[in-house]
N, C-alpha and C positions, 0 to 999 in steps of 0.2 A: 841481884843476878845480872849478868851482862850477856847480851846476844853476840853472835858472830860479827866480825867487822865487815864493812861493806866493800873492802878492797880485795875481794876473794881472787881476782885475776892477778894480783901482785904477790900472792903467797900461795902455798899449796892448799888445796881443798882439805878441810879438816872433817874427818868422818868418824862417827861413833858407830861401831858395829855391835849389834845385839843378836846373839852372843858375840863376844869379842874373840881376839886371837888366842885366848886361853881356853877356848872351847875344847872339849874332849873328842868332838867329831873331827874326822880328817878334813872335811870340806872347808869349814869356816876358817881355821888358821891358814890354810893354803890360799883361800880366797883373799884373806887379809894381806898375805904376802904379795899376791898379785897386784892388789891396790897400791901397796907401798912401792912396789917396783915401778908402777906407773906414776909415781910422784905424789901420792896422797899422804897426808899426815893423819895417822890413826890416833884416836883418843880412847884410852881404856875405860871400861866401866869402873865406877867407883865414885866416891864423894866429889871428886873434881869434876865429874861429868855434870853435876848439878849446876855448874856455872854456865852451862850451855855454850861453851866456847867452840862450837863446831858448826859446819855448814849443812851436813847431811847426816841423817840417822839411817843406817842400813839394817833392816830387820830380816832375820831368818827365823823360821819355825815359831811364829808368834803365839800359837796355842798348843805347841807340842807338850808343854808341861802339864796341861789340863788332863791329858790322857794318861799321864804316868806318875803324877804326884798326888798327895793327899788333897782332899777337897779344901781344907783350910788353907793350905799352901797355895793352891790354885786361885782361890778367891783373892788372897792378899796380893799375889804377884800380878794378877789381872788388873786389879785396881791400881797398883803402883805403875804398871806399864802404861795404862791408858792415861793416867794423870801426867806422867812424865812426857809422853808423846804430845799430849794436848798443850802442856806448858812450853815444850820445845817449839811447837808451831806458832803459838800465840805470842810468846815473849822472845824466843830466840830466832824466830822466822826461819827455822830449819826446814829443809826438804826431807821428806821421809820416802825412802825407797824400800821396796819389799821384794826379795827374791822368793818367788813362788816355787818351792820345792815340790809341793803337792797342792793342786787346786782345792782339794778338801782333805781334812785330816784323815789318816788311816783309821784312827780309833775315835769314834764319836762319843766318848765318855763324857758324862755331865753336859749333855747337849744344851741344856737350859743356860749354861754358862758359856760354853764354847762358841755356839753360833752367834749370840749377841756380841761376844768379844771379837770374833772374826769380823763381824759387820762393822764395828767401830773402827777396827784397824783399817779395813778397806776404805772407809770414808776419809780417813786422815792421810792415806798414802798419796804421794804426788807422782810416783812413777813405779812401774813394775819391771822386774827382770824375770824372764822365763828361761828355763833350762832345756826346753824342747819345744818343737812346733806343736806337738799334740797337747802338751800341758797348757800352752797359751790358748789354743782353740777350745779346750774343755773348760778352762777357767772363764773365758769370756762367754761361753754358752751358759754357764751356771750363774755368772754375775755380769749380765750385759750392761748394767749401769756403770761398770768400770771401763767400758770400751773407749770412752773419750779421753782417758788419761794416757800420758806418754808411756810407752813400753819398749823394751828391747829384748831380743832373744839372744842369749849367749849360751850355746850348747854346753851341756855339762862337761866340765874340764877333765882332762886326763890327769893322772897322778905321777909325780916325779919319782917313780921307783928307780932305784939304781940298777938299771938294766942296759947293757950295751947291745944295740941291735946286732952287730956283727958277731959278738960272742954268743948271743942268744940263738942266732941262726946256726952257728956251729953246733951248739948243744942239741937243737932240734934235728939237725941233719944226722948227727951221731946216733940219736935215739931212733930215728927212722931206719937207719942202716942196720940196726941190730935185729936179730931174728926173734924178737919178743912176741910171744903169742898171747898178749894181753893188752888191754887198754884201761888206763886208770882214769877214773872220773872223780872230780872233786865237788863236794857240796860243803862249802866252807863259810864261816862267819856266824854271827849271831843268828840263832834259829828263831824266826818270827812267823806269825800266822799267815802272812801273805807270800811266803817264800816256797810254798808248794811242797812241804815235807812229804805229803802222801804220794807224790810222784816217784819217790825213791823206790817204792815197791814195784813200779812199772819197769824199772831198768832190767834189761835181760841179763841172765847170768853168762851167756855165751853169744857170740856173733856167728853169722853164717859161715865164716872161714875158720871157725873153731876157737877164735880168740876169747880168752876169759875176760869178763868185765869185773874189775875191782873198783870199789867205791870207797873213798875216804870221806867220812862225815865228821867235820871238826868244828867245834864252837859250842858255846853255852846256849842253853835254851832260855828264851825270854820268859821270866817268871809268869807273865800273864798268859802264856801259851803252854805251860808245862803240863796241864791236865790232858791236853790233846796230844802233845808231842811225845811225852814219855812212853806211852804204849806203842806208838809207831816205831820209835827208836829201839824199844825192847824187842820188837818183832823182826828186826832186820836179820838177815841170814849170814852165812859164812863169808859171802863176798863183800861184806862191809866191814870197814875198820872205823871204830868210833873213838874220837879224841874229845873227851868232855872237859873242855877248859876254855877260858876266855883267851882268844888269840890276840897277841900284840900286833900292831901294824906290820912289823918286820916278819913275824911268824906267819901272818896271813899271806903276805907277798911271797915268802919263800915256799909255802905250800902250793900256792897257785902255780908257781913255776915248776913244781915237781909233778903235777898231774898232766895227763894228755889233753884233757878237756874239762872245763868248768861247767857244771850243770846248774842252770838258773831257771827253774820251773816256776817263776813267780806268777801269782794269780791276779795281781793288780799293781798299778804304779804308773807314773808318768815320766820318770827318768830313773836311771840306776847308776849310783856311784859304784856298786860292785861290778857292773859291766865294764865301766871305764877303768877300774882297777885291774880287772882281768886282762883287758886289752893292753894296758900300760905294762903288764908283765909279759907281753907277747905270747899269750896262751889262748888257744881257741876256746870258744864258748858255745854251749848248746842251751837254748832257752825256749820258753813258750813264745807264742806270737803275740806278746803284749806290746803295747805302743812303743816304749823306749827301745826295745830290742829290734823291732821292725824298722824303726828309723835308722838305727845304726847299721842294720843289715843292708838297707838300701844304699847307704853311703859307703860301706866298707866291703861287705859281702864275704864270700869264701876266699881263703880257707879259715878266716878268723871268726866269722859269725854264722851260726846255723840256727834255724828255728824249726819248731815242729808244731803240728796241730793236734788237738785232742785233749780230753780230760784225763785225769789220773787213771780212771778205770778203763780207758779205751785207747791209750796211746802207745802201748807196748810195741806194736809193729812199727809205728812211726819212729820210735826211739831206736829200734834195731837198725832200721834203714839209715837214720842219721848218724849213729855211732859207726856204722860200717863205712859210710862216706867219709867221716872225719878220719878214720883210721887209714883210709887209702889216699887222703889228700897229701899233696906234695907242697911243703912250705919252702919256697925258694927265696933268693935275694930280692926279686921284684916284689914278692908278697910282703917281705919284711920292710922294704923301703916304702911301700905304699902305706903300711900301718904306721911307720915312723912319721911320715908326713902328716897323716891323719891326726896322730897324737900331738904333733907340734902345733898344728892349727888350733887344737883344743887345749893348749896349755893354760895354766892359771895366769901366766903373764899376759897372754893374749886376751883372756877374759878381763883382766884388770884394766888393760888399755881401753877396751870397749866400754866397760862400765864407767870409767872416769870420763870418757867423752860424753856418756849419757848424763853424768852429774853436771857437766858443763852446760848441757842443753837445759837442764832443769833450773840451774842457778841463773841462767841468762833470762829466764822467764820472770824473774823478780821485778825487773824494771818494766 
């Protein structure tokens, strides 16, 4: 086996992403594209990766599979990943960078395997990338021994949805000019346990001005959540339209642009790709006052981001007030231009440049 060459400044930085650009998630392939746009040479996962011909291993979701795969698969993959990372550091002198999507996993399944595995990964990491201020603070509060390691915050990127701001403004203005006596709410995407499905029952059927509230619930239920979700979905009334299918990326973006507001009543989380997708579609969002939404609300605000207080059993009046405010909001050109600037600053290309500069810092520490 051969390690990376020492003349890294004379050639592009070589990066192995785990998972790589073939990942089925939207984030990782786009993140890899941002790295490539910044001049990085990406190495794909496969037998060739065992030659360790790269400078950096960039890890996402290192224990994600433990919560969603069989125990045998999780044990084998954990052992392989730890051996591979150890070999890469010892023989290839690679730097390991970890994007912390969630400080702790959402599903602590097989904790006897997951927590030691996460501990081993943390100890081998040379630098961290955080996607929000809150996630960085929470991570370091939970794992203070990692505070001495280099870290960079790169706010969760926007998505390159094919939306022309001027055309979208015209659509929103035309929609507002009609005498529609309804507001359409979207609850879209994979239905998981942390997405506050029970908040749907708190949505009012009418607003104070007589507007009808219609809700589209589209997406498949996560199998691990089906026992809870199915009765809730079965009990939804006439004001709800259910589309029970796995949405493609294009279908999801199209539906987001068709609703008046996206409803994101998440109950936990440190950053939200869905929030950034909604904003990338130039669609207002209404969410719980969870950390990722509050941070975006503070930076962007109305008419795009609205949050509400309360639990599913107590928030009906808050939702009525919020939906009425959203219905009355005027989205004009300055608002669209402000959002367009916000999205540009959070592009995957901008993230790629920031992360590559971070790689340079880590690689310079070799000597």
